[in-house]
C-alpha positions in Angstrom: -17.4 79.9 49.8 -15.8 82.2 47.7 -15.6 86.0 47.3 -18.2 86.1 44.9 -20.6 83.6 47.2 -19.7 86.5 50.0 -20.8 89.1 47.9 -24.1 87.6 47.3 -24.4 87.1 51.2 -23.6 90.3 52.0 -25.8 92.1 49.6 -29.0 90.2 51.1 -27.8 90.8 54.7 -27.8 94.7 53.9 -31.0 94.9 51.6 -33.3 91.8 53.1 -35.1 91.5 49.9 -34.0 89.8 46.9 -34.9 92.8 44.6 -32.6 95.1 46.7 -29.9 92.6 46.8 -30.6 92.5 43.1 -29.8 96.1 42.4 -27.1 96.2 44.5 -25.5 93.5 42.6 -26.6 94.1 39.4 -28.4 90.9 38.3 -31.9 89.7 38.1 -33.7 89.0 42.0 -34.4 85.5 40.8 -30.6 85.0 40.3 -30.1 86.1 44.0 -32.5 83.6 45.2 -30.8 80.8 43.3 -27.5 81.6 44.3 -28.4 82.0 47.9 -30.1 78.7 48.0 -26.9 77.3 46.2 -25.0 78.4 48.9 -26.7 77.3 51.8 -27.1 74.1 49.8 -23.1 74.1 49.8 -22.5 74.9 53.3 -25.5 72.4 54.4 -26.8 75.2 56.6 -29.4 78.1 56.6 -28.1 81.7 56.5 -31.1 83.6 56.6 -34.9 83.4 58.2 -37.4 84.4 55.4 -40.0 86.6 57.1 -42.9 88.9 56.3 -40.2 92.1 56.7 -37.6 90.3 54.6 -34.7 88.1 55.1 -32.8 88.0 58.4 -29.5 86.5 59.2 -29.7 83.7 61.9 -26.9 82.9 64.0 -25.1 81.0 61.2 -25.5 83.7 58.8 -24.5 86.4 61.1 -21.1 84.4 61.4 -21.2 84.6 57.5 -22.1 88.0 57.2 -19.5 89.4 59.5 -16.9 87.2 57.8 -18.0 88.5 54.5 -17.8 92.2 56.0 -13.8 91.6 56.7 -12.9 90.1 53.5 -14.7 93.1 51.9 -12.6 95.9 53.7 -9.3 93.8 53.1 -10.3 93.5 49.1 -10.9 97.4 49.3 -7.9 98.2 51.2 -5.8 95.9 48.9 -7.5 98.0 45.6 -7.0 101.6 47.3 -3.2 100.8 48.0 -2.9 99.4 44.7 -4.6 102.5 43.3 -3.0 104.6 45.3 0.5 103.9 43.8 -0.8 104.7 40.2 0.9 107.5 38.8 -0.7 108.1 35.6 -3.4 110.9 35.2 -5.9 108.5 33.7 -8.7 105.9 34.1 -11.9 106.0 36.6 -12.8 108.6 39.0 -16.0 108.3 41.0 -17.4 111.6 42.2 -20.3 111.9 44.7 -21.8 115.5 45.5 -25.4 116.7 45.8 -27.3 116.8 42.1 -27.9 120.4 42.1 -23.5 121.2 42.3 -22.9 118.3 39.9 -25.6 119.6 37.1 -25.3 123.6 37.4 -21.7 123.8 38.5 -19.3 121.0 38.1 -20.2 119.6 34.4 -20.4 122.6 32.5 -16.9 123.2 33.5 -15.5 119.9 32.8 -14.4 120.1 29.3 -11.6 122.5 30.8 -10.1 119.0 32.8 -10.7 117.1 30.0 -8.4 119.5 27.8 -5.7 118.6 30.2 -6.1 114.7 30.9 -7.9 113.2 28.1 -7.6 109.6 29.6 -9.7 110.1 32.9 -12.8 108.7 32.9 -15.6 110.3 35.5 -18.5 108.6 37.3 -20.9 111.2 38.6 -23.1 110.1 41.7 -25.6 112.0 43.4 -28.1 111.4 46.3 -28.6 112.1 49.6 -27.1 108.7 51.0 -23.8 109.5 51.9 -21.4 106.8 50.0 -19.0 104.7 51.7 -15.1 105.7 50.6 -13.6 102.8 52.7 -16.0 100.5 50.4 -14.9 102.3 47.2 -18.2 103.6 46.4 -16.4 107.1 45.9 -13.2 108.3 45.3 -13.9 111.9 46.0 -17.0 113.0 48.1 -17.8 116.9 47.8 -19.6 117.4 51.4 -21.0 120.4 53.8 -19.1 118.6 57.4 -15.4 117.8 57.3 -15.3 114.2 58.5 -13.8 113.0 61.5 -12.9 109.7 60.8 -8.9 109.3 60.7 -9.0 107.7 57.2 -10.6 110.3 55.5 -8.7 113.4 54.2 -10.7 116.4 53.7 -9.6 119.6 51.5 -11.5 122.5 52.2 -12.9 124.0 48.8 -14.7 126.7 49.9 -18.7 127.7 50.9 -21.8 128.1 49.1 -24.9 130.4 49.8 -28.5 129.2 49.8 -31.6 131.6 49.4 -34.9 131.6 49.1 -36.0 131.9 45.3 -39.5 131.9 43.4 -40.5 131.7 39.5 -40.9 135.5 38.3 -44.4 134.0 37.2 -45.4 133.6 40.6 -46.6 136.7 43.1 -46.2 135.7 46.7 -49.2 136.3 48.9 -50.0 136.4 52.4 -49.4 132.4 52.8 -46.9 131.3 49.8 -46.6 128.1 48.5 -43.5 126.3 49.9 -41.1 123.4 49.0 -39.5 121.5 51.0 -37.7 117.9 51.6 -39.6 114.6 52.7 -40.9 114.1 56.0 -38.3 111.9 57.0 -36.0 114.8 56.0 -38.0 117.4 57.7 -35.5 118.5 60.4 -32.9 119.5 58.2 -31.4 122.9 58.2 -32.9 123.8 55.0 -36.5 123.0 56.3 -36.0 125.0 59.4 -34.6 128.2 57.3 -37.6 127.8 55.0 -40.1 127.6 57.9 -38.1 130.4 59.9 -38.4 132.9 57.1 -41.9 132.0 55.6 -44.1 131.3 59.2 -46.9 131.8 57.4 -46.6 130.0 54.3 -48.3 126.1 53.0 -45.9 123.6 52.2 -47.4 122.4 48.9 -44.7 119.9 47.8 -41.6 117.7 48.6 -38.6 116.6 47.0 -36.1 114.3 48.0 -33.1 115.8 46.0 -32.1 119.6 45.6 -32.3 119.0 41.7 -36.3 118.4 42.1 -36.6 121.3 44.4 -35.0 123.5 42.0 -37.4 122.1 38.9 -40.1 122.9 41.2 -39.4 126.3 42.2 -38.9 126.8 38.0 -42.0 125.3 37.3 -44.0 128.0 39.4 -45.0 125.4 42.2 -44.0 127.6 45.0 -41.2 129.0 47.0 -37.6 126.8 47.8 -34.3 127.2 49.2 -31.9 127.1 46.3 -28.4 127.5 46.2 -27.4 130.9 44.9 -25.1 129.4 41.8 -28.1 127.7 40.5 -30.5 130.2 41.3 -29.1 133.7 40.7 -27.9 132.2 37.1 -31.7 131.2 36.3 -33.2 134.3 34.4 -36.7 132.5 35.0 -35.9 132.7 38.8 -35.8 135.7 41.5 -35.1 135.7 45.2 -37.9 136.0 47.7 -35.7 137.3 50.1 -32.6 138.9 49.1 -30.0 137.7 51.4 -29.1 134.1 51.4 -30.7 132.2 54.4 -27.9 129.5 54.9 -23.9 129.0 54.3 -22.7 125.9 54.3 -19.0 124.7 53.6 -17.5 122.3 50.9 -15.1 119.7 51.4 -13.4 117.3 49.0 -12.9 114.0 51.0 -10.9 111.2 49.9 -10.1 108.0 51.6 -6.4 108.1 53.1 -5.2 105.3 50.7 -6.1 107.2 47.6 -4.5 110.6 48.1 -1.3 109.7 46.5 -3.3 108.3 43.2 -2.4 111.1 40.7 -5.9 110.9 38.7 -7.8 111.4 42.3 -5.2 114.4 43.0 -5.7 116.2 39.4 -9.3 116.1 39.9 -8.8 117.2 43.5 -7.1 120.3 42.2 -9.7 120.9 39.2 -12.4 121.0 41.8 -10.2 123.5 44.2 -9.5 125.3 41.0 -13.1 126.1 39.7 -14.7 126.6 43.3 -11.8 129.3 43.9 -12.8 131.2 40.5 -16.3 131.0 41.2 -16.4 132.4 44.9 -18.5 135.3 44.7 -21.2 133.2 42.5 -21.2 130.1 45.0 -21.6 132.7 48.1 -24.2 134.7 46.6 -22.0 137.9 46.6 -22.2 138.1 42.5 -25.1 140.5 42.0 -27.5 139.8 38.9 -30.7 141.1 37.6 -32.0 137.5 37.6 -31.5 137.3 41.6 -33.4 140.6 42.4 -36.7 140.2 44.1 
């Protein structure tokens, strides 16, 4: 088995379906199925049991998956080591953060970065899933909690405030409509704060990203918790509660092997700069007419 074969084995083991493995690998599910059959035929052994719940690695498959994971880590470590010695401020940098931070704060300020370093190629990835820096899923991760893993190098960027916002077109009654997160994320600090500040409210909509919550609030669906840098800048929104209800930290995290890479360092410095410049906005201290109840 070569590394390309091992990638298919790993993807099937992680996703447990041909469709999911295809999405991870960027190929059709039928390609995954044919490739898996060819690998098993080459080895003369089945690696997965096909069940109603998906593909499950059998004893032989578990051995193959374990070896594949080891090769993946070694390959990623080699890539990071080689990239870490790159002294050019040019090339790809992959940043992961929540969509509201990327869309409403980072992206509008990116032209300044390209004015300094025209050779950079940025990829922005958002979502609630925490990407794995050791597998090179991202070069820089902006997170709310300082990581404890010894290979993670973290730089504190600042903090961000979150407040309750509602469309100016909505009149709040005794039981205001609320916008929250999905039930499987219902125990988050955001949803707890929403229930605490609006105990008589009725939850009418859920969304799995902060960006969707913001759009629901803009549409007049109900009250939602929105980061102040987005809510205060929107003339169509007002604060349903004047004071922020949450304060969270922001950390820029890189893998230890990547901290010496010039292009990663340049983007880290840029993020540090723009967040320091806009500390009042991010922390909900900048008074605006937009944000007033």
